[in-house]
C-alpha positions in Angstrom: 0.0 0.0 0.0 1.5 3.3 -1.1 0.2 6.0 1.2 2.8 8.4 -0.1 1.4 8.0 -3.6 -2.2 8.6 -2.4 -1.0 11.6 -0.5 0.7 13.1 -3.6 -2.4 12.4 -5.8 -4.8 14.0 -3.3 -2.5 16.9 -2.7 -3.2 18.0 -6.3 -6.8 18.6 -5.4 -6.6 19.6 -1.7 -4.5 21.7 0.6 -1.8 20.1 2.7 -3.7 21.0 5.9 -6.5 18.6 4.7 -4.1 15.6 4.4 -2.5 14.4 7.7 0.0 11.5 7.6 0.3 9.4 10.7 -2.6 11.3 12.2 -3.0 10.8 16.0 -6.6 9.7 16.1 -6.9 10.5 19.8 -7.1 14.1 18.7 -10.1 13.4 16.5 -12.2 11.1 18.7 -14.2 11.8 21.8 -12.4 9.0 23.7 -9.1 10.9 23.5 -7.4 7.6 23.1 -6.0 5.3 20.4 -3.4 5.0 17.6 -2.6 6.8 14.4 -4.1 6.6 10.9 -1.7 6.2 8.1 -3.5 9.0 6.3 -6.4 11.2 7.5 -8.2 13.1 4.7 -10.6 16.0 5.5 -12.5 16.9 2.3 -14.0 20.4 2.2 -16.7 19.7 -0.3 -18.5 16.8 -2.1 -16.3 17.1 -5.2 -13.2 16.5 -3.0 -14.9 13.7 -1.2 -15.8 12.0 -4.5 -12.3 12.4 -5.8 -10.9 10.9 -2.6 -13.1 7.9 -2.9 -12.1 7.4 -6.6 -8.4 7.5 -5.6 -9.0 5.0 -2.7 -10.9 2.7 -5.0 -8.2 2.8 -7.7 -5.4 2.1 -5.3 -7.5 -0.5 -3.5 -6.6 0.6 0.0 -8.6 0.0 3.1 -10.6 3.1 4.2 -13.0 4.2 7.0 -15.5 7.0 6.9 -15.8 9.0 10.2 -18.0 11.9 11.3 -17.5 13.7 14.6 -15.5 10.8 16.1 -18.0 10.3 19.0 -18.6 6.7 18.3 -15.1 5.5 17.2 -12.0 3.9 18.8 -8.8 3.3 16.8 -6.7 0.5 18.3 -3.2 1.5 19.6 -1.5 -0.2 16.6 -3.2 2.4 14.4 -5.2 2.2 11.1 -3.1 1.2 8.1 -5.3 2.8 5.5 -7.1 6.0 4.9 -9.6 7.6 7.3 -11.9 10.1 5.7 -13.4 12.7 8.1 -16.6 14.3 7.1 -16.8 17.4 9.3 -17.7 21.0 9.6 -16.9 21.9 6.0 -19.8 19.6 5.0 -22.4 20.8 7.4 -24.8 23.1 5.6 -28.4 23.0 6.8 -31.4 24.0 4.6 -35.1 24.2 5.5 -38.0 23.8 3.2 -41.4 23.8 4.9 -41.4 20.9 7.4 -38.3 19.3 5.8 -34.8 19.9 7.0 -31.9 18.8 4.7 -28.5 18.7 6.5 -25.2 17.7 5.0 -23.5 14.7 6.7 -21.1 16.8 8.8 -23.8 18.9 10.5 -23.8 18.3 14.2 -27.1 16.8 15.6 -27.2 19.7 18.1 -27.1 22.3 15.3 -29.9 20.5 13.4 -32.0 20.3 16.5 -31.5 24.0 17.1 -32.5 24.7 13.5 -35.7 22.7 14.0 -36.4 24.6 17.2 -35.9 27.9 15.4 -38.3 26.8 12.7 -40.9 25.5 15.2 -40.5 21.9 13.9 -40.9 19.0 16.4 -39.7 15.4 16.3 -36.0 15.9 16.6 -35.7 17.0 20.2 -34.3 13.5 21.2 -31.1 14.2 19.2 -30.3 17.6 20.6 -27.8 16.2 23.2 -26.2 13.5 21.1 -22.7 14.8 20.3 -22.3 13.2 16.9 -23.0 14.3 13.3 -26.2 13.6 11.3 -24.4 11.5 8.8 -23.2 9.1 11.4 -26.5 9.1 13.1 -28.3 8.2 9.9 -25.7 5.6 9.1 -26.3 3.7 12.4 -29.9 4.7 13.2 -28.8 6.6 16.3 -31.3 7.3 19.0 -31.9 8.4 22.6 -34.8 8.5 25.0 -38.0 8.4 23.0 -36.6 8.9 19.5 -34.4 7.4 16.8 -33.4 8.5 13.3 -35.7 6.0 11.5 -38.7 7.9 12.8 -37.8 11.2 11.2 -35.7 10.4 8.2 -37.4 11.1 4.8 -34.4 10.2 2.6 -30.6 9.9 2.7 -28.3 11.0 -0.1 -25.6 8.4 -0.6 -22.2 8.2 -2.3 -21.0 4.9 -3.6 -17.7 3.4 -2.4 -15.9 4.3 -5.5 -17.2 7.8 -5.6 -18.8 7.4 -9.0 -22.5 7.4 -8.1 -24.7 9.7 -6.0 -28.2 8.4 -5.2 -31.0 8.6 -2.6 -32.6 6.0 -0.3 -35.9 6.4 1.5 -36.1 5.5 5.2 -37.7 2.2 4.2 -34.9 1.5 1.7 -32.3 2.2 4.5 -33.7 -1.0 6.2 -33.3 0.5 9.6 -33.0 -1.7 12.7 -31.6 -1.2 16.2 -28.3 0.7 15.6 -28.0 -0.5 12.0 -28.9 0.3 8.4 -28.3 -1.2 5.0 -25.3 1.2 4.6 -23.4 -0.7 7.2 -23.4 -3.7 4.9 -22.6 -1.7 1.8 -20.0 0.5 3.4 -21.2 3.5 1.5 -21.2 7.1 2.5 -23.9 9.5 3.7 -23.8 12.8 1.9 -26.9 14.4 3.4 -30.0 13.6 5.3 -33.5 15.0 4.8 -35.8 14.9 7.9 -39.6 15.2 7.8 -40.7 16.9 11.0 -44.1 18.3 12.2 -45.2 21.8 13.1 -44.9 22.4 16.9 -44.8 25.0 19.6 -41.4 26.6 20.0 -41.8 26.9 23.8 -42.7 23.2 24.1 -39.9 22.1 21.9 -37.4 24.2 23.9 -38.7 22.8 27.2 -38.4 19.2 25.9 -34.9 19.8 24.7 -33.8 21.3 28.0 -35.5 18.5 29.9 -33.6 15.8 27.9 -30.3 17.7 28.2 -30.8 18.1 31.9 -31.4 14.4 32.3 -28.2 13.7 30.4 -26.2 16.1 32.6 -27.6 14.4 35.7 -27.2 10.8 34.6 -24.2 10.7 32.2 -20.5 11.1 33.0 -20.0 14.1 30.7 -16.9 15.3 32.7 -14.8 12.4 31.2 -13.9 11.5 27.6 -16.1 8.7 26.4 -18.0 7.5 23.3 -21.4 7.6 25.0 -23.2 4.4 25.7 -20.6 1.8 25.0 -22.8 -1.3 24.5 -25.9 -2.0 22.5 -29.1 -2.5 24.4 -29.8 -6.3 24.6 -33.4 -7.4 23.9 -35.6 -6.9 26.9 -32.9 -5.4 29.1 -30.4 -2.6 29.5 -26.6 -2.9 29.3 -26.1 -0.5 32.1 -28.4 -2.4 34.4 -26.6 -5.7 33.6 -23.2 -4.2 34.2 -24.3 -2.6 37.5 -25.9 -5.9 38.7 -22.6 -7.6 38.0 -20.9 -5.1 40.5 -18.7 -3.6 37.8 -19.3 0.1 38.5 -16.0 1.8 39.0 -14.0 -1.2 37.7 -10.8 0.0 35.9 -8.2 -1.2 33.5 -5.4 1.3 33.3 -6.9 4.7 32.6 -10.3 3.2 31.5 -13.1 2.8 34.0 -16.7 1.7 34.0 -18.4 5.0 35.0 -19.6 5.2 38.6 -22.4 7.5 37.5 -23.7 5.3 34.6 -22.5 1.8 34.2 -23.3 1.8 30.5 -20.4 4.2 29.9 -16.7 3.4 29.8 -14.7 6.6 30.4 -11.1 7.7 30.0 -10.1 8.9 33.5 -6.8 10.1 32.1 -4.2 8.5 29.9 -6.2 5.5 28.9 -4.9 3.6 25.9 -7.2 1.9 23.4 -5.9 -1.4 24.8 -7.1 -0.4 28.3 -10.6 0.4 26.9 -10.9 -2.9 24.9 -9.5 -4.9 27.8 -12.1 -3.4 30.1 -14.8 -4.0 27.4 -13.9 -7.8 27.4 -13.8 -8.0 31.2 -17.3 -6.5 31.3 -18.6 -8.8 28.5 -17.2 -11.9 30.2 -18.5 -11.0 33.7 -22.0 -10.1 32.4 -22.1 -13.2 30.4 -21.2 -15.3 33.4 -23.8 -13.7 35.5 -26.7 -13.4 33.1 -25.9 -15.5 30.0 -26.2 -12.3 27.9 -23.2 -11.3 25.7 -23.0 -7.5 25.4 -22.0 -6.2 22.0 -20.2 -2.8 21.6 -22.2 0.0 20.1 -19.0 1.9 19.3 -17.0 1.1 16.2 -13.5 -0.3 16.9 -11.0 -0.3 14.0 -7.3 -0.7 13.4 -4.6 -3.0 14.6 -3.6 -4.1 18.1 
């Protein structure tokens, strides 16, 4: 794999500040832990993103598409291919009636604030989720009483090789719990269109503040983490199972099961990705011994040990 060649080819279309060799991914993820990416690419527009994907396809290198880095851990050995970050330069939000179209890099908080401004209800649940709307649509993110599949009208998608832009309806996204068809296809969200309903601004604001107050009270927001670490098992809650197994406060190196909310693994300072994955396995094994339920991580873990 010739990362230097890919760097030189992409440099013809982008600025050097958009291409970072040996990028320390702890600086780009909410866990503040993990190894380096051989090359991190930050496209500033869809044309640059398409070109990047065409180069990646031509050179047949492994790649990973990331958003705001709030649901990602790169193992300490690093990622040997190209990580493409869709961020603030691809975050335009446009409103048409009760429809909001947001580019993939738009933060969920900003989209929720725009919905509030326009008096549109249905997206309050996402106002405190720290990720971007592209990642949320990709994995059907949700919280409290809402999830993306309830509000998505359509998703604009870019094929793996950058050659085709097309749209999928919410039904065609084949949404399930924390999954969509795009996870199987490994294709890229360009924008998301939401269909919301007219509502009362005061009531929308009150609901957003209530949900955010509940998050501040119940979630360990003072430590780096990736939010809820494990998927919710059918008929139960990961945090409840972990707490029942007496694992609150359990640590491996700088990684700890939060004492405030057992569903969170937090970085108390200097945690490595290996600390986090070792603690993950300890939790999985103990909970399985106690309950017969094998917890699955909700966060995406990539790279080499």
